N, C-alpha and C positions, 0 to 999 in steps of 0.2 A: 943809782940802783940803775940799769938801763933798762929801761921797758920792752918786755918783746913781746913777740905775734899772742895773741890771746891771753895776755897777762892779765887778773887781776889785782887792779889795783885802785889807790887814792891817793888823794893833795888834797890837804886841809892848811890853811894858813888867815890869821889875823894881822891886820894891819890897820894903821890908825888910817894911811889913806891909798888910795890903790896903787901909786906905785913907790911906796915906802916898803924899806923889808920888813920880814916877819917879825912880828912881834915875840911869835912860837909858830914856827910849821911845823907838820905831818908828813911823811912820805911810807905809805902801807904796800907790801904787793902779799897776796893771800895766793899765790900759786903753788903748791909742795911746803914746803918751808914758808912759815909766815916770817916778815919781814918788818921789822917797823924802825925807822929813822925821825929824830929830833932834832930840829933847829933852836935855836937861842934858849933852849934849855940848858944850855952849859956850856963852859969857855969856847967850845965846840962840837960841834955836830953828833950824834950820841945816835947808838942804836937804843931801844928802847928794852930791853933785855927780861923785864920781868912781862911784858906785855906779851913780847915772843914766847916765854916761855909759860903762859899763863895761856893763850892760842891751842899752844903746842898740846897742852892739858886737857885740852877739850872743852875749854872754858866760852862763854859765848863774846862777842864783841866788849858789852856793854859792862860786862864783867872783866875783862878784860885789859880794857881802857880804864880803870879805877888804879890800876897801878904802871898807870904811863909816869909818874914823876918820881917812881923809886928808881935809888940811884942815882939821883943829877943833883945837880947842883945850879938851881936858876940863879941867872941874875938876876940884881935888884937895878932901876936905871929908871930914866923920868915917864917909860912906858910901862912902868906898875914893878911892881916887886916881887919875889921868889914865890908866895902863897897865891898870885896871879894867876903867873905863869903857870904854877902847876896846875890850877883850875881851868885855865885854858888847855892844857896838854893835853888834861882825862877826858873835857869836850870836844876839844879836835881830833885825836885818838879816834874816840867811841865814832864821829863822821866819817874819817877817813874809812875805818875797819867797814863801815857798813855799805858806802860807797864804794869800796874794793870786793866785798860779799856778791 
C-alpha cells in the first residue's frame, strides 16, 4: 500500500528480535475506504476483508479488530501456533487502526 500525502495509516508488527521477520504484521490505511493487510497470517500477505467490511459498516476499531483472523489460515512454526497468531492479529490490528485514527 503506497503512502499518499495526508494519509492516515498505521503499521504494527511483533518480532522476537529487532531485525527478525514479523511473527505477525499489520498495515492499515484509513483514508476513504479502509484497507487492512496482514503478513504471516497465511501462506502469502492477505487483506483482512472482514475487518475492512466491519469498519465500512461503522464498527469501532476495537470491534472490527476482533475479526482480524476471519478467513485466514495462520501457519504454525517455532514462533507460535495458529491460535497465538490469531490473537496477535487481533491485538495488532486494533493498535494499527487506533494509530491510523
